[in-house]
LODRENDO-562220 format. One record per residue (C-alpha): x, y, z; residue in three letters. Coordinates in steps of 0.05 Angstrom, whole numbers, padded with zeros to 5 digits, always signed. Layout:
BEGIN
XYZALA;...
END
This chain:
BEGIN
-02554+01457-01361MET;-02489+01468-01323LEU;-02425+01465-01386PRO;-02381+01398-01376THR;-02303+01397-01374PHE;-02296+01396-01443SER;-02332+01453-01460SER;-02293+01503-01410VAL;-02224+01472-01421ILE;-02198+01472-01490ASP;-02129+01438-01477PHE;-02121+01360-01483ASP;-02119+01342-01408VAL;-02072+01273-01404GLN;-02063+01267-01323THR;-02103+01268-01268LYS;-02067+01323-01232LEU;-02082+01373-01280ILE;-02149+01354-01291ARG;-02155+01361-01208GLY;-02124+01425-01206ALA;-02173+01456-01254LEU;-02241+01418-01238THR;-02254+01473-01176PRO;-02244+01520-01236LEU;-02282+01498-01284ALA;-02338+01485-01228ASN;-02340+01556-01215GLN;-02343+01578-01283VAL;-02402+01528-01296SER;-02444+01562-01238ILE;-02426+01633-01261MET;-02460+01603-01331SER;-02517+01584-01297SER;-02530+01649-01252TYR;-02523+01691-01326HIS;-02589+01725-01349ASN;-02581+01730-01426LYS;-02648+01777-01435LYS;-02621+01828-01371LYS;-02548+01826-01398GLY;-02535+01855-01329MET;-02475+01841-01280LYS;-02495+01793-01222SER;-02465+01790-01152LYS;-02470+01722-01148LYS;-02436+01722-01222VAL;-02382+01774-01192LEU;-02369+01732-01126ALA;-02346+01673-01170HIS;-02307+01710-01223ALA;-02263+01742-01154LYS;-02252+01667-01128HIS;-02224+01652-01183VAL;-02189+01707-01202ASN;-02157+01698-01134ASP;-02148+01622-01141ILE;-02109+01641-01216CYS;-02061+01688-01175TYR;-02033+01636-01125GLU;-02027+01590-01191LEU;-01988+01647-01218ILE;-01942+01652-01159LYS;-01932+01583-01149PHE;-01916+01577-01227ALA;-01862+01631-01220ARG;-01821+01586-01165GLU;-01835+01527-01205VAL;-01799+01566-01266ALA;-01733+01578-01218LYS;-01727+01506-01202GLU;-01730+01471-01275HIS;-01690+01522-01320PRO;-01709+01483-01388ASP;-01780+01499-01377VAL;-01765+01570-01341GLU;-01783+01612-01405TYR;-01834+01583-01428GLU;-01871+01581-01364LEU;-01860+01656-01345ILE;-01886+01678-01413GLN;-01950+01630-01395ALA;-01952+01662-01326CYS;-01945+01736-01358ASN;-02004+01726-01403ARG;-02050+01696-01353THR;-02032+01755-01300SER;-02050+01799-01360ASP;-02121+01765-01364VAL;-02120+01770-01290CYS;-02114+01842-01289ASN;-02179+01847-01337VAL;-02215+01813-01295MET;-02202+01848-01231LYS;-02217+01913-01266SER;-02281+01888-01293LYS;-02305+01858-01224ILE;-02291+01924-01189GLU;-02314+01967-01247GLY;-02373+02014-01228ASP;-02408+02002-01298ASP;-02469+01963-01273LYS;-02495+01950-01355HIS;-02431+01919-01367ASP;-02454+01848-01394ALA;-02437+01791-01339SER;-02434+01743-01398GLY;-02366+01786-01413THR;-02339+01766-01344VAL;-02359+01692-01353ILE;-02317+01689-01430ASP;-02257+01726-01393ILE;-02265+01674-01337ALA;-02263+01617-01394LYS;-02199+01653-01424GLN;-02162+01652-01350LEU;-02176+01581-01340ILE;-02150+01559-01401ASN;-02088+01601-01391ASN;-02079+01568-01318VAL;-02092+01499-01363ALA;-02030+01519-01409ARG;-01984+01544-01346ILE;-01999+01468-01314LEU;-01984+01431-01384ILE;-01919+01473-01389VAL;-01902+01461-01312ALA;-01920+01388-01317ASP;-01873+01372-01379SER;-01824+01394-01327ALA;-01835+01321-01305ASP;-01835+01296-01377LEU;-01769+01327-01386LEU;-01737+01293-01330LEU;-01762+01225-01345ILE;-01718+01241-01418ASP;-01663+01259-01379LYS;-01668+01197-01346SER;-01677+01151-01407ILE;-01612+01190-01433ASN;-01571+01164-01375ASP;-01592+01090-01387VAL;-01583+01095-01459ARG;-01502+01115-01437CYS;-01508+01061-01381CYS;-01525+01007-01432LEU;-01473+01034-01483ARG;-01423+01020-01416SER;-01450+00946-01415VAL;-01442+00930-01487GLU;-01367+00964-01487GLN;-01344+00929-01423CYS;-01292+00874-01437ASP;-01268+00871-01361ASP;-01302+00821-01323ILE;-01275+00851-01251PHE;-01309+00918-01276THR;-01373+00897-01301PHE;-01406+00887-01238ASP;-01396+00964-01228ASP;-01419+00981-01293ILE;-01480+00944-01291PHE;-01494+00964-01213GLN;-01500+01035-01249LYS;-01545+01013-01304LEU;-01593+00984-01256CYS;-01595+01048-01210ASN;-01600+01091-01272ALA;-01666+01043-01304MET;-01693+01046-01222ASP;-01692+01120-01232ILE;-01724+01117-01293LEU;-01778+01065-01266MET;-01798+01097-01212LYS;-01818+01165-01252GLN;-01849+01114-01300ILE;-01898+01088-01249ALA;-01912+01164-01220ASN;-01930+01179-01286ARG;-01970+01108-01299GLN;-02008+01124-01238MET;-02022+01204-01262ASP;-02044+01192-01335LEU;-02115+01182-01352ILE;-02110+01150-01418ASP;-02115+01070-01403THR;-02072+01049-01467HIS;-02015+01091-01445LYS;-02018+01072-01369LYS;-02014+01003-01402GLU;-01947+01015-01442GLU;-01920+01044-01380PHE;-01934+00984-01341ALA;-01913+00937-01403LEU;-01841+00972-01400VAL;-01836+00957-01329ARG;-01849+00885-01330ALA;-01799+00883-01389MET;-01738+00912-01349TRP;-01754+00857-01294MET;-01757+00805-01347ARG;-01690+00825-01382CYS;-01647+00844-01322LYS;-01619+00773-01306GLU;-01618+00754-01370ARG;-01578+00822-01389LEU;-01522+00806-01335TYR;-01515+00734-01342THR;-01512+00741-01426SER;-01455+00802-01416SER;-01421+00759-01370ARG;-01410+00708-01425VAL;-01400+00755-01478GLY;-01342+00787-01436ILE;-01310+00717-01412VAL;-01320+00673-01484HIS;-01310+00737-01531PRO;-01283+00678-01581GLU;-01368+00665-01582LEU;-01401+00698-01636GLU;-01463+00669-01599SER;-01452+00693-01536GLY;-01444+00765-01565ILE;-01512+00761-01601CYS;-01553+00732-01542ASN;-01524+00793-01503ARG;-01543+00841-01569ASN;-01611+00817-01576LEU;-01629+00827-01497VAL;-01603+00902-01506LEU;-01646+00903-01574GLN;-01707+00886-01530GLU;-01684+00941-01476ILE;-01677+00993-01517ASN;-01743+00982-01559GLU;-01778+00984-01497ALA;-01743+01054-01477ILE;-01766+01079-01554LYS;-01854+01060-01530LYS;-01829+01104-01470ILE;-01808+01164-01518GLN;-01870+01150-01559LEU;-01915+01153-01512VAL;-01882+01216-01478ILE;-01896+01255-01537LYS;-01959+01234-01538GLY;-01962+01172-01588ARG;-01978+01097-01577SER;-01963+01039-01617SER;-02014+01002-01652SER;-02001+00930-01612ASP;-02032+00977-01549SER;-02088+00973-01571GLN;-02142+00928-01546SER;-02175+00893-01613LYS;-02234+00841-01626VAL;-02217+00787-01664GLY;-02214+00792-01742ILE;-02263+00732-01749LEU;-02311+00748-01686ALA;-02315+00819-01714SER;-02335+00791-01793CYS;-02384+00741-01762PHE;-02416+00802-01718GLU;-02422+00845-01767GLU;-02452+00789-01819PHE;-02495+00764-01780GLU;-02528+00828-01753ILE;-02527+00852-01833ASN;-02549+00787-01868ALA;-02625+00789-01851ILE;-02625+00865-01895PHE;-02587+00826-01955ALA;-02648+00828-02010ASN;-02670+00907-01984LYS;-02590+00940-01991MET;-02558+00970-02049ASN;-02506+00947-02092ARG;-02455+00980-02054GLU;-02473+00947-01986GLN;-02489+00882-02011GLN;-02421+00883-02045SER;-02395+00905-01975LEU;-02428+00845-01945LEU;-02409+00789-01992GLN;-02330+00816-01984ASN;-02345+00806-01902ASN;-02369+00739-01924LEU;-02306+00721-01968GLU;-02255+00747-01910ILE;-02302+00688-01863ILE;-02290+00639-01916ILE;-02215+00654-01933LYS;-02197+00650-01859GLU;-02243+00585-01846ALA;-02208+00547-01896THR;-02140+00567-01875ILE;-02167+00539-01812ILE;-02190+00482-01838ALA;-02126+00469-01882GLU;-02088+00464-01826SER;-02042+00403-01792ALA;-02085+00389-01730SER;-02159+00398-01755THR;-02200+00334-01760ARG;-02223+00307-01818GLU;-02299+00305-01794GLU;-02295+00381-01773ARG;-02254+00400-01839GLN;-02314+00371-01886LEU;-02363+00410-01837ASN;-02323+00475-01853ILE;-02317+00467-01923HIS;-02389+00447-01940ARG;-02417+00500-01892LEU;-02377+00551-01930CYS;-02402+00532-01992LYS;-02477+00535-01966ASP;-02465+00610-01933CYS;-02440+00627-01993ASP;-02495+00594-02038ARG;-02556+00623-01988LEU;-02525+00692-01989LEU;-02525+00694-02061ASN;-02602+00674-02067ILE;-02614+00731-02017LEU;-02578+00789-02049VAL;-02618+00759-02114HIS;-02679+00753-02087SER;-02740+00804-02092ASN;-02729+00864-02039PRO;-02809+00875-02031ASP;-02817+00788-02020VAL;-02784+00766-01940ARG;-02747+00707-01949ASN;-02757+00689-01875ASP;-02735+00609-01888LYS;-02674+00631-01929GLN;-02649+00680-01869ILE;-02660+00628-01819GLU;-02619+00577-01864LYS;-02565+00631-01870LEU;-02562+00652-01798CYS;-02562+00576-01782LYS;-02507+00554-01830ALA;-02464+00619-01799THR;-02483+00602-01729GLY;-02453+00524-01740GLU;-02389+00552-01783LEU;-02366+00594-01727LYS;-02377+00532-01672HIS;-02337+00487-01723TYR;-02280+00534-01731LEU;-02281+00540-01660GLN;-02271+00466-01644LEU;-02220+00467-01705ALA;-02185+00518-01669THR;-02191+00475-01597LEU;-02156+00415-01639ASP;-02094+00451-01654HIS;-02093+00489-01575ILE;-02099+00419-01549ASP;-02050+00380-01600ASP;-01986+00439-01585PHE;-02006+00470-01521TYR;-02010+00401-01479PHE;-01937+00395-01472LEU;-01907+00463-01499PRO;-01837+00453-01460HIS;-01818+00389-01496ILE;-01775+00423-01558PRO;-01729+00461-01505PHE;-01719+00404-01462GLN;-01698+00366-01528VAL;-01653+00422-01552LEU;-01619+00431-01478TYR;-01605+00358-01470ASN;-01571+00355-01538ILE;-01536+00410-01513THR;-01520+00392-01446ALA;-01458+00350-01447ASP;-01432+00388-01513GLY;-01456+00391-01579ALA;-01424+00322-01612LYS;-01469+00316-01668ASN;-01482+00387-01697LYS;-01538+00358-01747ASP;-01574+00332-01693GLN;-01567+00404-01656HIS;-01592+00441-01717ARG;-01639+00396-01728GLU;-01671+00408-01655SER;-01670+00482-01674GLU;-01705+00477-01725GLN;-01757+00428-01688ASP;-01763+00494-01636MET;-01765+00542-01685ALA;-01819+00509-01720GLN;-01861+00496-01650HIS;-01855+00567-01641VAL;-01880+00584-01705MET;-01937+00532-01694ASN;-01955+00566-01619LEU;-01961+00632-01649GLU;-02004+00615-01709ILE;-02052+00575-01665ILE;-02045+00639-01615ALA;-02069+00684-01672LYS;-02124+00631-01690MET;-02148+00633-01620ALA;-02150+00718-01623CYS;-02187+00719-01685SER;-02252+00684-01660LEU;-02246+00715-01589SER;-02288+00779-01575VAL;-02250+00787-01511GLU;-02209+00850-01531SER;-02172+00857-01468TYR;-02142+00784-01461HIS;-02129+00785-01544ASN;-02088+00831-01522LYS;-02056+00791-01469VAL;-02047+00734-01510VAL;-02010+00778-01574ARG;-01964+00805-01515ILE;-01945+00736-01495ALA;-01929+00710-01562ILE;-01885+00770-01577ASN;-01845+00751-01512ASN;-01840+00683-01529ILE;-01816+00704-01600ILE;-01760+00752-01565ASN;-01744+00700-01520LEU;-01736+00642-01571PHE;-01687+00677-01609ARG;-01644+00699-01554GLN;-01649+00615-01526VAL;-01618+00595-01593VAL;-01556+00630-01580PHE;-01552+00614-01514ALA;-01556+00539-01528THR;-01508+00548-01578ARG;-01464+00574-01533SER;-01473+00517-01485LEU;-01461+00479-01544ALA;-01386+00499-01553ASN;-01366+00509-01479GLN;-01408+00459-01428SER;-01370+00465-01382LYS;-01361+00543-01372SER;-01395+00562-01303GLU;-01420+00628-01337PHE;-01455+00594-01397ILE;-01485+00545-01355VAL;-01516+00591-01303LYS;-01535+00633-01371ASN;-01573+00577-01398ILE;-01605+00560-01323ASP;-01634+00635-01324VAL;-01666+00622-01398TYR;-01696+00555-01376ARG;-01729+00595-01312LYS;-01748+00651-01363ALA;-01774+00596-01415TRP;-01817+00561-01373THR;-01845+00626-01341LYS;-01859+00658-01415GLU;-01895+00589-01429LEU;-01936+00585-01371ASN;-01966+00656-01388LEU;-01976+00648-01455LEU;-02023+00572-01443VAL;-02055+00611-01383GLU;-02070+00668-01437ALA;-02095+00624-01497VAL;-02134+00589-01435ASP;-02173+00648-01411GLU;-02199+00658-01486ILE;-02213+00590-01499SER;-02289+00561-01481PRO;-02281+00510-01430VAL;-02332+00467-01448ASN;-02319+00467-01520GLU;-02246+00445-01495PHE;-02258+00394-01450LEU;-02308+00361-01504TYR;-02241+00364-01547ILE;-02186+00335-01495SER;-02246+00274-01487LEU;-02239+00267-01573CYS;-02173+00270-01568HIS;-02162+00222-01509ALA;-02206+00177-01546LYS;-02152+00167-01604GLU;-02101+00163-01563ASN;-02143+00104-01526VAL;-02153+00072-01603GLU;-02078+00069-01615GLN;-02063+00044-01548ILE;-02104-00011-01554ILE;-02087-00023-01622MET;-02013-00030-01599ILE;-02042-00077-01540LEU;-02081-00118-01591ASP;-02014-00132-01637THR;-01970-00145-01575GLY;-01941-00206-01602SER;-01911-00160-01655LYS;-01872-00115-01599TYR;-01812-00139-01555LYS;-01772-00097-01516ASN;-01708-00077-01537ASP;-01675-00104-01478ALA;-01710-00169-01498ASN;-01669-00179-01563GLY;-01700-00173-01634ASN;-01767-00145-01659GLY;-01801-00068-01650GLN;-01801-00029-01586SER;-01857-00004-01545TRP;-01834+00071-01554ALA;-01903+00082-01589ASP;-01941+00050-01536LEU;-01907+00093-01484ASP;-01912+00149-01527GLN;-01990+00150-01530ASN;-01992+00132-01462VAL;-01952+00200-01447ASP;-01999+00241-01493ALA;-02061+00210-01461LEU;-02043+00222-01387VAL;-02011+00293-01405ASN;-02070+00314-01446ARG;-02117+00293-01387THR;-02072+00330-01339PHE;-02080+00393-01385ARG;-02159+00387-01381ALA;-02162+00374-01319LEU;-02117+00436-01293SER;-02167+00474-01339VAL;-02228+00456-01306VAL;-02190+00457-01238LYS;-02174+00533-01247GLU;-02246+00544-01277GLU;-02275+00517-01208ARG;-02232+00556-01164ARG;-02269+00621-01194LYS;-02336+00597-01170VAL;-02324+00546-01106VAL;-02294+00566-01038ASP;-02235+00517-01028GLU;-02274+00499-00965ARG;-02329+00466-01009PHE;-02286+00435-01060SER;-02291+00368-01030ALA;-02362+00362-01035THR;-02364+00395-01111ASP;-02381+00331-01158PRO;-02333+00359-01208VAL;-02274+00371-01158MET;-02281+00296-01136LYS;-02272+00259-01208ILE;-02218+00309-01219LEU;-02180+00288-01160HIS;-02204+00210-01170GLY;-02167+00217-01240LEU;-02108+00250-01220ILE;-02091+00212-01159LYS;-02116+00131-01179TYR;-02132+00124-01254THR;-02076+00170-01286LEU;-02021+00148-01238SER;-02037+00075-01250ASP;-02046+00081-01326THR;-01968+00103-01325LYS;-01947+00058-01273LYS;-01983-00006-01322LEU;-01942+00028-01376CYS;-01877+00031-01351ASN;-01886-00044-01319ASP;-01897-00064-01401ILE;-01837-00021-01430VAL;-01793-00037-01382SER;-01800-00099-01350SER;-01842-00136-01409GLY;-01894-00165-01367LYS;-01957-00180-01393ASP;-02007-00129-01365LYS;-02037-00105-01432SER;-02113-00122-01392ASP;-02103-00088-01343ASP;-02081-00027-01383LEU;-02134-00035-01433LYS;-02184-00029-01375LYS;-02143+00021-01347ASN;-02153+00074-01406VAL;-02221+00058-01419LYS;-02229+00083-01345ASP;-02196+00149-01360VAL;-02242+00161-01419ILE;-02314+00140-01377SER;-02281+00184-01324GLN;-02265+00247-01364LEU;-02336+00233-01397SER;-02371+00239-01327PHE;-02323+00306-01315LEU;-02352+00331-01371GLN;-02429+00323-01364ILE;-02416+00344-01285GLU;-02378+00404-01307PHE;-02428+00419-01360SER;-02489+00418-01311LYS;-02440+00456-01264ALA;-02430+00512-01306SER;-02509+00518-01321THR;-02529+00507-01250ARG;-02570+00446-01270CYS;-02564+00434-01200ASP;-02607+00493-01178ALA;-02661+00471-01234TYR;-02668+00406-01216ILE;-02678+00424-01140GLU;-02734+00479-01156SER;-02766+00425-01204PHE;-02764+00374-01148LYS;-02799+00430-01100GLN;-02844+00444-01159GLU;-02862+00370-01164CYS;-02874+00367-01091HIS;-02924+00422-01087SER;-02963+00408-01140SER;-02974+00335-01128GLU;-02994+00355-01054HIS;-03040+00401-01082GLU;-03069+00360-01138LEU;-03081+00305-01072ASN;-03128+00354-01048LYS;-03172+00358-01102HIS;-03247+00318-01108ASP;-03236+00253-01154ALA;-03310+00230-01144SER;-03350+00268-01195VAL;-03352+00266-01271PHE;-03280+00261-01303ASN;-03248+00286-01245GLN;-03219+00226-01239ASP;-03189+00224-01298LYS;-03163+00282-01299LEU;-03125+00274-01232LEU;-03098+00202-01259GLN;-03068+00235-01322SER;-03038+00294-01280SER;-03004+00246-01228MET;-02984+00211-01289ARG;-02942+00268-01326ILE;-02913+00284-01256CYS;-02886+00214-01247SER;-02860+00211-01323ILE;-02826+00277-01308LEU;-02791+00253-01239LYS;-02762+00202-01282LEU;-02736+00238-01334VAL;-02707+00291-01283VAL;-02676+00231-01243SER;-02641+00205-01307ASP;-02616+00277-01326ILE;-02585+00281-01251GLU;-02550+00219-01261HIS;-02486+00210-01285GLU;-02492+00170-01336ASN;-02549+00206-01372CYS;-02518+00206-01441LEU;-02510+00137-01442GLN;-02582+00133-01422ASN;-02611+00188-01462TRP;-02650+00136-01513SER;-02687+00128-01440THR;-02699+00199-01433ILE;-02719+00209-01502ILE;-02774+00145-01498GLN;-02798+00182-01430ASN;-02810+00252-01462LEU;-02838+00210-01522LYS;-02890+00173-01466ASN;-02892+00257-01437LEU;-02926+00279-01505ASN;-02978+00226-01513SER;-02997+00234-01436GLU;-03003+00313-01454VAL;-03052+00306-01512ILE;-03093+00256-01468HIS;-03092+00312-01414LEU;-03113+00356-01478ASP;-03171+00308-01498HIS;-03201+00302-01423LEU;-03200+00375-01410ILE;-03233+00398-01482ARG;-03283+00340-01458GLU;-03283+00368-01386HIS;-03303+00435-01420ILE;-03363+00411-01458THR;-03383+00360-01408SER;-03392+00411-01349CYS;-03413+00474-01386ARG;-03348+00519-01350SER;-03361+00593-01353THR;-03326+00630-01416ALA;-03270+00655-01366HIS;-03262+00587-01338LYS;-03250+00555-01409SER;-03205+00607-01437GLU;-03161+00591-01378SER;-03158+00514-01381LEU;-03153+00516-01456THR;-03089+00574-01439ARG;-03070+00520-01388TYR;-03066+00456-01431SER;-03036+00497-01493THR;-02975+00516-01452LYS;-02970+00441-01431ILE;-02972+00413-01501ILE;-02919+00475-01518GLU;-02863+00460-01463CYS;-02877+00389-01477SER;-02855+00397-01554ARG;-02795+00440-01537HIS;-02763+00392-01487ALA;-02781+00332-01536MET;-02744+00377-01594ASN;-02687+00393-01548GLU;-02665+00323-01526SER;-02671+00307-01605LEU;-02611+00356-01618LYS;-02545+00333-01651ASP;-02508+00326-01587MET;-02442+00345-01635SER;-02470+00415-01642LEU;-02484+00426-01568TYR;-02413+00409-01529VAL;-02439+00444-01469SER;-02494+00390-01458TYR;-02516+00437-01398GLY;-02559+00479-01448ASP;-02595+00422-01462ILE;-02604+00393-01392PHE;-02629+00466-01375VAL;-02684+00474-01428ALA;-02710+00410-01413ILE;-02714+00413-01338LEU;-02747+00487-01347SER;-02794+00461-01389SER;-02808+00403-01339SER;-02818+00450-01281LYS;-02870+00496-01324SER;-02916+00429-01336ILE;-02917+00410-01265VAL;-02930+00476-01247SER;-02998+00493-01291TYR;-03034+00417-01272LEU;-03051+00447-01200PRO;-03089+00503-01240GLU;-03123+00461-01289ILE;-03150+00415-01238ASN;-03167+00471-01186LYS;-03215+00500-01245ASN;-03246+00431-01262CYS;-03260+00426-01188SER;-03289+00490-01184ALA;-03330+00470-01245SER;-03353+00402-01216ASN;-03370+00430-01145SER;-03420+00475-01183LYS;-03445+00419-01228ARG;-03459+00380-01158LYS;-03507+00438-01122LYS;-03549+00435-01193VAL;-03557+00356-01185PHE;-03572+00365-01105LYS;-03626+00413-01121LYS;
END
């Protein structure tokens, strides 16, 4: 077996360029090692040929390195020293190759070759450090330019100073981009990419905020705004220096969520709880304590609905109780029932925590830009009411804090380490931007007519919208779509209940323009919440379908049809009716009630269709229909004129008919409303399957079938009964635990297809037995 690259090279090679230069040499040494005969220990001609090739390449590299040393005085001394040491080893290698001593072991030549390659690696690493020194020099130039920008107090010279900064930063970014492409380590490459993205974000903000600070030096908020942008840039530059020195920040590492990793470890180890030693059991209990602690925080959060809160607390207690039973049970006795209960309780707890997290995401992420818009509107014409301005700032700070808490909550339950990292980066950008936005709006409040301040706030408005959209998209990536759609539907129902309650007490509500009474503000607020929440859910579904459905076929996609109908007609009509009631005082309560109920019904259809589409139910339905058609065709061929064959055929045909009814109900968009019909049909199926089993056993007894055929018939009958019971059990499951209804549909459809595929085999075997019996009677 050939030695690997890492076994030949002792240095930590960080760039593709150095690895590419050393790989051919390492391959030569690997081939030399394969030719080496340890028993004979003599020189091999093949070994010497490869050694000579290695030596010649090294001489060329030394010559090239000496030229590089002249061009880079900073590394000249160290590079020359490395070249001299490598040259000495090359000379030793040359003397060994040209020596006359045939009994000089070839292993010695191989060891010298390895030493030679490591010396070459040292030369290349020293030469590579010249690029790092150039990056370091560019960083110093950028810092000088940043200091000049900070100290500038003349608006006429500022543009020239800022252009120098841009030129210096462009040189640095180009060097970083080249280094990023050459690096092997993924985390370091991502660090460089983040720094480059930071400059693209901060460039315009630094320009406008610096101009505000120069033109309005009396505004402390303007100076603070500029200083925060400079601080963000300086922190990014520090990250570059850390990466150059071979270190990376902890934020650069992709991590699985805390709760997700705890659940995974707990589920793996819990089944061996009674066979562990005390130390391992203590670790397992600590793991559960972390889960319960995090679960309690999520349950007690503001947006967690009462039903989910109660379930989370109940399941935490159940998990703790069941684990204690397992830990204190006899290690020699298997507790399968307790283990199964614990695994089930853990799975349900994870499910409810996911739903509780989505409660928060749906409440806070469907209109995340509103607090900024409110703050901007207050300050746009100058802050006449300072208390109102301070209050809106506090509301926005609370909103950003909520966004951060919910993003961390979503990350803790996600196993997508890369997407978790993206969410963390997005929320950090939002927090940094928020501090700058606060000072930018304060400047606007003090000098609302200033051209420089207005341009600055416009830049921040665009930046805030962009960063917020990136955060929402990042959180959506780690949120399961089926569960999110289910939660959106539940929250939309809450809004509809509030709207209907307000409309039912409509006599108490009057338009402000008409005089006394309470305004329609709460009605308008609930309708806005319903419309915007639905739009958010639809955008998530639309984005998910775009990944799997070509745009050319989107018009025929059932999910997209419902989606377009909701956007084009239902939601626009709902908002229009609400405006008519609020602004004009028109009595359109009944129309609005009907419309909001239509929104809910169409959202329900969308949820079902999306669930079917995401689990490929249409493919299962088509497959069942083909199998059923083929089975019925086969069944009609069999002779039903002898003994009880006619009863078997009739029973088989009835089973096919029942299954076609079940599949037809599942295929329909109102399948959940007709779920009781599906359950009743599956009960009829169970009865018919048991009747078929009775007929098969009767047939085996009366026709005296061979042992092989009897065994086949019994096996098929047992499988049909199992499939029928499985379909029945799936239909009786608690739907609240299966927000992706497609999983249940697929389970029933798979069982149905299996049943119809076994029926022709049963009748075929029965017909074969009957034909033999006919011959006996004829004789």
